[in-house]
Chimera marker file (.cmm) of the C-alpha trace (Angstrom):
<marker_set name="trace">
<marker id="1" x="0.000" y="0.000" z="0.000" r="1" g="1" b="0" radius="0.5"/>
<marker id="2" x="2.804" y="2.438" z="0.772" r="1" g="1" b="0" radius="0.5"/>
<marker id="3" x="5.526" y="1.477" z="-1.714" r="1" g="1" b="0" radius="0.5"/>
<marker id="4" x="9.007" y="1.791" z="-0.245" r="1" g="1" b="0" radius="0.5"/>
<marker id="5" x="7.688" y="1.070" z="3.197" r="1" g="1" b="0" radius="0.5"/>
<marker id="6" x="6.487" y="-2.289" z="1.853" r="1" g="1" b="0" radius="0.5"/>
<marker id="7" x="9.529" y="-3.154" z="-0.278" r="1" g="1" b="0" radius="0.5"/>
<marker id="8" x="12.932" y="-4.041" z="1.092" r="1" g="1" b="0" radius="0.5"/>
<marker id="9" x="15.372" y="-1.978" z="-1.023" r="1" g="1" b="0" radius="0.5"/>
<marker id="10" x="17.997" y="-1.873" z="1.724" r="1" g="1" b="0" radius="0.5"/>
<marker id="11" x="18.253" y="-5.571" z="2.512" r="1" g="1" b="0" radius="0.5"/>
<marker id="12" x="16.540" y="-5.540" z="5.892" r="1" g="1" b="0" radius="0.5"/>
<marker id="13" x="17.184" y="-2.024" z="7.235" r="1" g="1" b="0" radius="0.5"/>
<marker id="14" x="14.329" y="0.039" z="8.650" r="1" g="1" b="0" radius="0.5"/>
<marker id="15" x="14.698" y="3.592" z="10.003" r="1" g="1" b="0" radius="0.5"/>
<marker id="16" x="11.830" y="4.854" z="12.163" r="1" g="1" b="0" radius="0.5"/>
<marker id="17" x="11.159" y="7.708" z="14.579" r="1" g="1" b="0" radius="0.5"/>
<marker id="18" x="8.775" y="7.500" z="17.565" r="1" g="1" b="0" radius="0.5"/>
<marker id="19" x="6.765" y="10.423" z="18.939" r="1" g="1" b="0" radius="0.5"/>
<marker id="20" x="7.933" y="10.040" z="22.537" r="1" g="1" b="0" radius="0.5"/>
<marker id="21" x="11.070" y="9.150" z="24.444" r="1" g="1" b="0" radius="0.5"/>
<marker id="22" x="11.319" y="5.358" z="24.726" r="1" g="1" b="0" radius="0.5"/>
<marker id="23" x="13.881" y="3.046" z="26.277" r="1" g="1" b="0" radius="0.5"/>
<marker id="24" x="15.699" y="0.516" z="24.126" r="1" g="1" b="0" radius="0.5"/>
<marker id="25" x="14.269" y="-2.354" z="26.199" r="1" g="1" b="0" radius="0.5"/>
<marker id="26" x="10.711" y="-1.182" z="25.568" r="1" g="1" b="0" radius="0.5"/>
<marker id="27" x="11.316" y="-0.824" z="21.814" r="1" g="1" b="0" radius="0.5"/>
<marker id="28" x="13.062" y="-4.206" z="21.611" r="1" g="1" b="0" radius="0.5"/>
<marker id="29" x="10.148" y="-5.880" z="23.421" r="1" g="1" b="0" radius="0.5"/>
<marker id="30" x="7.518" y="-4.324" z="21.148" r="1" g="1" b="0" radius="0.5"/>
<marker id="31" x="9.522" y="-5.188" z="18.038" r="1" g="1" b="0" radius="0.5"/>
<marker id="32" x="10.067" y="-8.771" z="19.219" r="1" g="1" b="0" radius="0.5"/>
<marker id="33" x="6.340" y="-9.180" z="19.808" r="1" g="1" b="0" radius="0.5"/>
<marker id="34" x="5.427" y="-7.736" z="16.418" r="1" g="1" b="0" radius="0.5"/>
<marker id="35" x="7.983" y="-9.775" z="14.468" r="1" g="1" b="0" radius="0.5"/>
<marker id="36" x="7.842" y="-12.919" z="16.617" r="1" g="1" b="0" radius="0.5"/>
<marker id="37" x="11.645" y="-13.007" z="16.640" r="1" g="1" b="0" radius="0.5"/>
<marker id="38" x="14.354" y="-12.248" z="19.166" r="1" g="1" b="0" radius="0.5"/>
<marker id="39" x="15.463" y="-8.607" z="19.099" r="1" g="1" b="0" radius="0.5"/>
<marker id="40" x="18.574" y="-7.193" z="20.706" r="1" g="1" b="0" radius="0.5"/>
<marker id="41" x="21.103" y="-4.379" z="20.681" r="1" g="1" b="0" radius="0.5"/>
<marker id="42" x="23.658" y="-4.159" z="17.868" r="1" g="1" b="0" radius="0.5"/>
<marker id="43" x="26.210" y="-6.273" z="19.707" r="1" g="1" b="0" radius="0.5"/>
<marker id="44" x="23.679" y="-8.967" z="20.660" r="1" g="1" b="0" radius="0.5"/>
<marker id="45" x="23.314" y="-12.283" z="18.858" r="1" g="1" b="0" radius="0.5"/>
<marker id="46" x="19.574" y="-11.801" z="18.243" r="1" g="1" b="0" radius="0.5"/>
<marker id="47" x="17.641" y="-12.564" z="15.041" r="1" g="1" b="0" radius="0.5"/>
<marker id="48" x="16.922" y="-8.842" z="14.569" r="1" g="1" b="0" radius="0.5"/>
<marker id="49" x="19.269" y="-6.083" z="15.721" r="1" g="1" b="0" radius="0.5"/>
<marker id="50" x="17.935" y="-2.711" z="16.839" r="1" g="1" b="0" radius="0.5"/>
<marker id="51" x="19.663" y="0.554" z="17.750" r="1" g="1" b="0" radius="0.5"/>
<marker id="52" x="17.620" y="3.080" z="19.733" r="1" g="1" b="0" radius="0.5"/>
<marker id="53" x="18.866" y="6.618" z="20.321" r="1" g="1" b="0" radius="0.5"/>
<marker id="54" x="17.439" y="10.014" z="21.105" r="1" g="1" b="0" radius="0.5"/>
<marker id="55" x="17.358" y="13.412" z="19.420" r="1" g="1" b="0" radius="0.5"/>
<marker id="56" x="15.218" y="16.536" z="19.785" r="1" g="1" b="0" radius="0.5"/>
<marker id="57" x="12.045" y="17.308" z="17.888" r="1" g="1" b="0" radius="0.5"/>
<marker id="58" x="8.542" y="15.889" z="17.943" r="1" g="1" b="0" radius="0.5"/>
<marker id="59" x="9.831" y="12.363" z="17.250" r="1" g="1" b="0" radius="0.5"/>
<marker id="60" x="12.735" y="12.096" z="19.718" r="1" g="1" b="0" radius="0.5"/>
<marker id="61" x="13.344" y="8.333" z="19.626" r="1" g="1" b="0" radius="0.5"/>
<marker id="62" x="15.128" y="7.064" z="16.526" r="1" g="1" b="0" radius="0.5"/>
<marker id="63" x="14.847" y="3.335" z="15.859" r="1" g="1" b="0" radius="0.5"/>
<marker id="64" x="17.185" y="1.612" z="13.400" r="1" g="1" b="0" radius="0.5"/>
<marker id="65" x="16.271" y="-2.017" z="12.726" r="1" g="1" b="0" radius="0.5"/>
<marker id="66" x="18.887" y="-4.254" z="11.120" r="1" g="1" b="0" radius="0.5"/>
<marker id="67" x="18.327" y="-7.737" z="9.663" r="1" g="1" b="0" radius="0.5"/>
<marker id="68" x="14.602" y="-6.997" z="9.383" r="1" g="1" b="0" radius="0.5"/>
<marker id="69" x="12.709" y="-9.976" z="7.992" r="1" g="1" b="0" radius="0.5"/>
<marker id="70" x="12.018" y="-9.633" z="4.277" r="1" g="1" b="0" radius="0.5"/>
<marker id="71" x="8.712" y="-11.518" z="4.499" r="1" g="1" b="0" radius="0.5"/>
<marker id="72" x="7.092" y="-8.792" z="6.636" r="1" g="1" b="0" radius="0.5"/>
<marker id="73" x="6.172" y="-5.430" z="5.096" r="1" g="1" b="0" radius="0.5"/>
<marker id="74" x="7.825" y="-2.528" z="6.903" r="1" g="1" b="0" radius="0.5"/>
<marker id="75" x="4.545" y="-0.611" z="7.224" r="1" g="1" b="0" radius="0.5"/>
<marker id="76" x="2.867" y="-3.670" z="8.765" r="1" g="1" b="0" radius="0.5"/>
<marker id="77" x="5.683" y="-4.054" z="11.295" r="1" g="1" b="0" radius="0.5"/>
<marker id="78" x="5.707" y="-0.327" z="12.147" r="1" g="1" b="0" radius="0.5"/>
<marker id="79" x="1.943" y="-0.371" z="12.630" r="1" g="1" b="0" radius="0.5"/>
<marker id="80" x="2.144" y="-3.363" z="14.972" r="1" g="1" b="0" radius="0.5"/>
<marker id="81" x="4.971" y="-1.766" z="16.973" r="1" g="1" b="0" radius="0.5"/>
<marker id="82" x="3.054" y="1.550" z="17.193" r="1" g="1" b="0" radius="0.5"/>
<marker id="83" x="0.068" y="-0.319" z="18.636" r="1" g="1" b="0" radius="0.5"/>
<marker id="84" x="2.241" y="-2.182" z="21.164" r="1" g="1" b="0" radius="0.5"/>
<marker id="85" x="3.987" y="1.022" z="22.263" r="1" g="1" b="0" radius="0.5"/>
<marker id="86" x="0.879" y="3.232" z="22.104" r="1" g="1" b="0" radius="0.5"/>
<marker id="87" x="2.792" y="5.878" z="20.150" r="1" g="1" b="0" radius="0.5"/>
<marker id="88" x="2.993" y="7.285" z="16.618" r="1" g="1" b="0" radius="0.5"/>
<marker id="89" x="5.894" y="6.064" z="14.464" r="1" g="1" b="0" radius="0.5"/>
<marker id="90" x="7.238" y="7.696" z="11.286" r="1" g="1" b="0" radius="0.5"/>
<marker id="91" x="8.742" y="5.624" z="8.489" r="1" g="1" b="0" radius="0.5"/>
<marker id="92" x="9.859" y="6.486" z="4.934" r="1" g="1" b="0" radius="0.5"/>
<marker id="93" x="7.352" y="6.475" z="2.082" r="1" g="1" b="0" radius="0.5"/>
<marker id="94" x="7.894" y="5.593" z="-1.581" r="1" g="1" b="0" radius="0.5"/>
<marker id="95" x="8.375" y="9.063" z="-3.069" r="1" g="1" b="0" radius="0.5"/>
<marker id="96" x="11.430" y="11.197" z="-3.633" r="1" g="1" b="0" radius="0.5"/>
<marker id="97" x="9.823" y="13.969" z="-1.561" r="1" g="1" b="0" radius="0.5"/>
<marker id="98" x="12.147" y="14.246" z="1.466" r="1" g="1" b="0" radius="0.5"/>
<marker id="99" x="9.374" y="15.639" z="3.680" r="1" g="1" b="0" radius="0.5"/>
<marker id="100" x="6.834" y="12.848" z="3.077" r="1" g="1" b="0" radius="0.5"/>
<marker id="101" x="6.496" y="9.888" z="5.439" r="1" g="1" b="0" radius="0.5"/>
<marker id="102" x="4.073" y="7.197" z="6.499" r="1" g="1" b="0" radius="0.5"/>
<marker id="103" x="2.696" y="7.748" z="10.008" r="1" g="1" b="0" radius="0.5"/>
<marker id="104" x="1.780" y="4.554" z="11.859" r="1" g="1" b="0" radius="0.5"/>
<marker id="105" x="-0.713" y="5.417" z="14.573" r="1" g="1" b="0" radius="0.5"/>
<marker id="106" x="-1.178" y="3.785" z="17.979" r="1" g="1" b="0" radius="0.5"/>
<marker id="107" x="-4.546" y="2.529" z="16.687" r="1" g="1" b="0" radius="0.5"/>
<marker id="108" x="-2.828" y="0.630" z="13.844" r="1" g="1" b="0" radius="0.5"/>
<marker id="109" x="-3.686" y="3.196" z="11.168" r="1" g="1" b="0" radius="0.5"/>
<marker id="110" x="-1.311" y="4.236" z="8.379" r="1" g="1" b="0" radius="0.5"/>
<marker id="111" x="-1.417" y="7.765" z="6.959" r="1" g="1" b="0" radius="0.5"/>
<marker id="112" x="0.721" y="9.749" z="4.518" r="1" g="1" b="0" radius="0.5"/>
<marker id="113" x="2.078" y="12.905" z="6.161" r="1" g="1" b="0" radius="0.5"/>
<marker id="114" x="4.671" y="15.616" z="5.712" r="1" g="1" b="0" radius="0.5"/>
<marker id="115" x="7.273" y="16.499" z="8.341" r="1" g="1" b="0" radius="0.5"/>
<marker id="116" x="9.882" y="19.233" z="8.611" r="1" g="1" b="0" radius="0.5"/>
<marker id="117" x="13.312" y="17.676" z="9.131" r="1" g="1" b="0" radius="0.5"/>
<marker id="118" x="16.569" y="19.254" z="10.283" r="1" g="1" b="0" radius="0.5"/>
<marker id="119" x="19.829" y="17.305" z="10.410" r="1" g="1" b="0" radius="0.5"/>
<marker id="120" x="21.724" y="17.782" z="13.691" r="1" g="1" b="0" radius="0.5"/>
<marker id="121" x="24.944" y="16.352" z="15.128" r="1" g="1" b="0" radius="0.5"/>
<marker id="122" x="22.801" y="13.826" z="17.049" r="1" g="1" b="0" radius="0.5"/>
<marker id="123" x="20.667" y="12.823" z="14.047" r="1" g="1" b="0" radius="0.5"/>
<marker id="124" x="17.591" y="14.056" z="12.205" r="1" g="1" b="0" radius="0.5"/>
<marker id="125" x="15.024" y="16.020" z="14.194" r="1" g="1" b="0" radius="0.5"/>
<marker id="126" x="11.474" y="15.930" z="12.858" r="1" g="1" b="0" radius="0.5"/>
<marker id="127" x="8.764" y="18.478" z="13.647" r="1" g="1" b="0" radius="0.5"/>
<marker id="128" x="5.422" y="19.803" z="12.451" r="1" g="1" b="0" radius="0.5"/>
<marker id="129" x="3.574" y="16.709" z="11.196" r="1" g="1" b="0" radius="0.5"/>
<marker id="130" x="0.770" y="17.538" z="8.798" r="1" g="1" b="0" radius="0.5"/>
<marker id="131" x="-1.448" y="15.445" z="6.530" r="1" g="1" b="0" radius="0.5"/>
<marker id="132" x="-0.507" y="14.868" z="2.925" r="1" g="1" b="0" radius="0.5"/>
<marker id="133" x="-3.278" y="16.696" z="1.089" r="1" g="1" b="0" radius="0.5"/>
<marker id="134" x="-2.203" y="16.770" z="-2.536" r="1" g="1" b="0" radius="0.5"/>
<marker id="135" x="-0.405" y="14.915" z="-5.297" r="1" g="1" b="0" radius="0.5"/>
<marker id="136" x="2.996" y="13.378" z="-4.630" r="1" g="1" b="0" radius="0.5"/>
<marker id="137" x="4.959" y="16.639" z="-4.781" r="1" g="1" b="0" radius="0.5"/>
<marker id="138" x="2.104" y="19.136" z="-4.421" r="1" g="1" b="0" radius="0.5"/>
<marker id="139" x="1.098" y="18.852" z="-0.793" r="1" g="1" b="0" radius="0.5"/>
<marker id="140" x="0.460" y="22.254" z="0.649" r="1" g="1" b="0" radius="0.5"/>
<marker id="141" x="1.733" y="23.398" z="4.007" r="1" g="1" b="0" radius="0.5"/>
<marker id="142" x="-1.083" y="24.952" z="6.049" r="1" g="1" b="0" radius="0.5"/>
<marker id="143" x="-0.716" y="28.593" z="7.033" r="1" g="1" b="0" radius="0.5"/>
<marker id="144" x="0.931" y="29.002" z="10.426" r="1" g="1" b="0" radius="0.5"/>
<link id1="1" id2="2" r="1" g="1" b="0" radius="0.2"/>
<link id1="2" id2="3" r="1" g="1" b="0" radius="0.2"/>
<link id1="3" id2="4" r="1" g="1" b="0" radius="0.2"/>
<link id1="4" id2="5" r="1" g="1" b="0" radius="0.2"/>
<link id1="5" id2="6" r="1" g="1" b="0" radius="0.2"/>
<link id1="6" id2="7" r="1" g="1" b="0" radius="0.2"/>
<link id1="7" id2="8" r="1" g="1" b="0" radius="0.2"/>
<link id1="8" id2="9" r="1" g="1" b="0" radius="0.2"/>
<link id1="9" id2="10" r="1" g="1" b="0" radius="0.2"/>
<link id1="10" id2="11" r="1" g="1" b="0" radius="0.2"/>
<link id1="11" id2="12" r="1" g="1" b="0" radius="0.2"/>
<link id1="12" id2="13" r="1" g="1" b="0" radius="0.2"/>
<link id1="13" id2="14" r="1" g="1" b="0" radius="0.2"/>
<link id1="14" id2="15" r="1" g="1" b="0" radius="0.2"/>
<link id1="15" id2="16" r="1" g="1" b="0" radius="0.2"/>
<link id1="16" id2="17" r="1" g="1" b="0" radius="0.2"/>
<link id1="17" id2="18" r="1" g="1" b="0" radius="0.2"/>
<link id1="18" id2="19" r="1" g="1" b="0" radius="0.2"/>
<link id1="19" id2="20" r="1" g="1" b="0" radius="0.2"/>
<link id1="20" id2="21" r="1" g="1" b="0" radius="0.2"/>
<link id1="21" id2="22" r="1" g="1" b="0" radius="0.2"/>
<link id1="22" id2="23" r="1" g="1" b="0" radius="0.2"/>
<link id1="23" id2="24" r="1" g="1" b="0" radius="0.2"/>
<link id1="24" id2="25" r="1" g="1" b="0" radius="0.2"/>
<link id1="25" id2="26" r="1" g="1" b="0" radius="0.2"/>
<link id1="26" id2="27" r="1" g="1" b="0" radius="0.2"/>
<link id1="27" id2="28" r="1" g="1" b="0" radius="0.2"/>
<link id1="28" id2="29" r="1" g="1" b="0" radius="0.2"/>
<link id1="29" id2="30" r="1" g="1" b="0" radius="0.2"/>
<link id1="30" id2="31" r="1" g="1" b="0" radius="0.2"/>
<link id1="31" id2="32" r="1" g="1" b="0" radius="0.2"/>
<link id1="32" id2="33" r="1" g="1" b="0" radius="0.2"/>
<link id1="33" id2="34" r="1" g="1" b="0" radius="0.2"/>
<link id1="34" id2="35" r="1" g="1" b="0" radius="0.2"/>
<link id1="35" id2="36" r="1" g="1" b="0" radius="0.2"/>
<link id1="36" id2="37" r="1" g="1" b="0" radius="0.2"/>
<link id1="37" id2="38" r="1" g="1" b="0" radius="0.2"/>
<link id1="38" id2="39" r="1" g="1" b="0" radius="0.2"/>
<link id1="39" id2="40" r="1" g="1" b="0" radius="0.2"/>
<link id1="40" id2="41" r="1" g="1" b="0" radius="0.2"/>
<link id1="41" id2="42" r="1" g="1" b="0" radius="0.2"/>
<link id1="42" id2="43" r="1" g="1" b="0" radius="0.2"/>
<link id1="43" id2="44" r="1" g="1" b="0" radius="0.2"/>
<link id1="44" id2="45" r="1" g="1" b="0" radius="0.2"/>
<link id1="45" id2="46" r="1" g="1" b="0" radius="0.2"/>
<link id1="46" id2="47" r="1" g="1" b="0" radius="0.2"/>
<link id1="47" id2="48" r="1" g="1" b="0" radius="0.2"/>
<link id1="48" id2="49" r="1" g="1" b="0" radius="0.2"/>
<link id1="49" id2="50" r="1" g="1" b="0" radius="0.2"/>
<link id1="50" id2="51" r="1" g="1" b="0" radius="0.2"/>
<link id1="51" id2="52" r="1" g="1" b="0" radius="0.2"/>
<link id1="52" id2="53" r="1" g="1" b="0" radius="0.2"/>
<link id1="53" id2="54" r="1" g="1" b="0" radius="0.2"/>
<link id1="54" id2="55" r="1" g="1" b="0" radius="0.2"/>
<link id1="55" id2="56" r="1" g="1" b="0" radius="0.2"/>
<link id1="56" id2="57" r="1" g="1" b="0" radius="0.2"/>
<link id1="57" id2="58" r="1" g="1" b="0" radius="0.2"/>
<link id1="58" id2="59" r="1" g="1" b="0" radius="0.2"/>
<link id1="59" id2="60" r="1" g="1" b="0" radius="0.2"/>
<link id1="60" id2="61" r="1" g="1" b="0" radius="0.2"/>
<link id1="61" id2="62" r="1" g="1" b="0" radius="0.2"/>
<link id1="62" id2="63" r="1" g="1" b="0" radius="0.2"/>
<link id1="63" id2="64" r="1" g="1" b="0" radius="0.2"/>
<link id1="64" id2="65" r="1" g="1" b="0" radius="0.2"/>
<link id1="65" id2="66" r="1" g="1" b="0" radius="0.2"/>
<link id1="66" id2="67" r="1" g="1" b="0" radius="0.2"/>
<link id1="67" id2="68" r="1" g="1" b="0" radius="0.2"/>
<link id1="68" id2="69" r="1" g="1" b="0" radius="0.2"/>
<link id1="69" id2="70" r="1" g="1" b="0" radius="0.2"/>
<link id1="70" id2="71" r="1" g="1" b="0" radius="0.2"/>
<link id1="71" id2="72" r="1" g="1" b="0" radius="0.2"/>
<link id1="72" id2="73" r="1" g="1" b="0" radius="0.2"/>
<link id1="73" id2="74" r="1" g="1" b="0" radius="0.2"/>
<link id1="74" id2="75" r="1" g="1" b="0" radius="0.2"/>
<link id1="75" id2="76" r="1" g="1" b="0" radius="0.2"/>
<link id1="76" id2="77" r="1" g="1" b="0" radius="0.2"/>
<link id1="77" id2="78" r="1" g="1" b="0" radius="0.2"/>
<link id1="78" id2="79" r="1" g="1" b="0" radius="0.2"/>
<link id1="79" id2="80" r="1" g="1" b="0" radius="0.2"/>
<link id1="80" id2="81" r="1" g="1" b="0" radius="0.2"/>
<link id1="81" id2="82" r="1" g="1" b="0" radius="0.2"/>
<link id1="82" id2="83" r="1" g="1" b="0" radius="0.2"/>
<link id1="83" id2="84" r="1" g="1" b="0" radius="0.2"/>
<link id1="84" id2="85" r="1" g="1" b="0" radius="0.2"/>
<link id1="85" id2="86" r="1" g="1" b="0" radius="0.2"/>
<link id1="86" id2="87" r="1" g="1" b="0" radius="0.2"/>
<link id1="87" id2="88" r="1" g="1" b="0" radius="0.2"/>
<link id1="88" id2="89" r="1" g="1" b="0" radius="0.2"/>
<link id1="89" id2="90" r="1" g="1" b="0" radius="0.2"/>
<link id1="90" id2="91" r="1" g="1" b="0" radius="0.2"/>
<link id1="91" id2="92" r="1" g="1" b="0" radius="0.2"/>
<link id1="92" id2="93" r="1" g="1" b="0" radius="0.2"/>
<link id1="93" id2="94" r="1" g="1" b="0" radius="0.2"/>
<link id1="94" id2="95" r="1" g="1" b="0" radius="0.2"/>
<link id1="95" id2="96" r="1" g="1" b="0" radius="0.2"/>
<link id1="96" id2="97" r="1" g="1" b="0" radius="0.2"/>
<link id1="97" id2="98" r="1" g="1" b="0" radius="0.2"/>
<link id1="98" id2="99" r="1" g="1" b="0" radius="0.2"/>
<link id1="99" id2="100" r="1" g="1" b="0" radius="0.2"/>
<link id1="100" id2="101" r="1" g="1" b="0" radius="0.2"/>
<link id1="101" id2="102" r="1" g="1" b="0" radius="0.2"/>
<link id1="102" id2="103" r="1" g="1" b="0" radius="0.2"/>
<link id1="103" id2="104" r="1" g="1" b="0" radius="0.2"/>
<link id1="104" id2="105" r="1" g="1" b="0" radius="0.2"/>
<link id1="105" id2="106" r="1" g="1" b="0" radius="0.2"/>
<link id1="106" id2="107" r="1" g="1" b="0" radius="0.2"/>
<link id1="107" id2="108" r="1" g="1" b="0" radius="0.2"/>
<link id1="108" id2="109" r="1" g="1" b="0" radius="0.2"/>
<link id1="109" id2="110" r="1" g="1" b="0" radius="0.2"/>
<link id1="110" id2="111" r="1" g="1" b="0" radius="0.2"/>
<link id1="111" id2="112" r="1" g="1" b="0" radius="0.2"/>
<link id1="112" id2="113" r="1" g="1" b="0" radius="0.2"/>
<link id1="113" id2="114" r="1" g="1" b="0" radius="0.2"/>
<link id1="114" id2="115" r="1" g="1" b="0" radius="0.2"/>
<link id1="115" id2="116" r="1" g="1" b="0" radius="0.2"/>
<link id1="116" id2="117" r="1" g="1" b="0" radius="0.2"/>
<link id1="117" id2="118" r="1" g="1" b="0" radius="0.2"/>
<link id1="118" id2="119" r="1" g="1" b="0" radius="0.2"/>
<link id1="119" id2="120" r="1" g="1" b="0" radius="0.2"/>
<link id1="120" id2="121" r="1" g="1" b="0" radius="0.2"/>
<link id1="121" id2="122" r="1" g="1" b="0" radius="0.2"/>
<link id1="122" id2="123" r="1" g="1" b="0" radius="0.2"/>
<link id1="123" id2="124" r="1" g="1" b="0" radius="0.2"/>
<link id1="124" id2="125" r="1" g="1" b="0" radius="0.2"/>
<link id1="125" id2="126" r="1" g="1" b="0" radius="0.2"/>
<link id1="126" id2="127" r="1" g="1" b="0" radius="0.2"/>
<link id1="127" id2="128" r="1" g="1" b="0" radius="0.2"/>
<link id1="128" id2="129" r="1" g="1" b="0" radius="0.2"/>
<link id1="129" id2="130" r="1" g="1" b="0" radius="0.2"/>
<link id1="130" id2="131" r="1" g="1" b="0" radius="0.2"/>
<link id1="131" id2="132" r="1" g="1" b="0" radius="0.2"/>
<link id1="132" id2="133" r="1" g="1" b="0" radius="0.2"/>
<link id1="133" id2="134" r="1" g="1" b="0" radius="0.2"/>
<link id1="134" id2="135" r="1" g="1" b="0" radius="0.2"/>
<link id1="135" id2="136" r="1" g="1" b="0" radius="0.2"/>
<link id1="136" id2="137" r="1" g="1" b="0" radius="0.2"/>
<link id1="137" id2="138" r="1" g="1" b="0" radius="0.2"/>
<link id1="138" id2="139" r="1" g="1" b="0" radius="0.2"/>
<link id1="139" id2="140" r="1" g="1" b="0" radius="0.2"/>
<link id1="140" id2="141" r="1" g="1" b="0" radius="0.2"/>
<link id1="141" id2="142" r="1" g="1" b="0" radius="0.2"/>
<link id1="142" id2="143" r="1" g="1" b="0" radius="0.2"/>
<link id1="143" id2="144" r="1" g="1" b="0" radius="0.2"/>
</marker_set>
């Protein structure tokens, strides 16, 4: 349904951002439940490896998933993790628009949105989520 989020162009690498500060243990547990596989830190010998770190912005927890299973669509996994954590999760969409993402809601919903992103020394900070209201590159930013 959401293109890149459903394909695996990076060989099992997912990059997400969560809308609250979460511990690595909590993220690993939610991911393990959603994928039905063992999940651990980068140095662990788990089936799926996951790095969790924090930045500023409206989505302060960055989640990098390595060795993600190819048989599970990324958007499906993100949706299941969002439900387990009770938090919104951003993941890449299938366009070349750098501001457009898929937003997985805590109710399991998936929505196309736009987000302002600023690269910092700690990683990308994302703010000002708004619905995608137009064609692929024509979404309008609402007046502030």
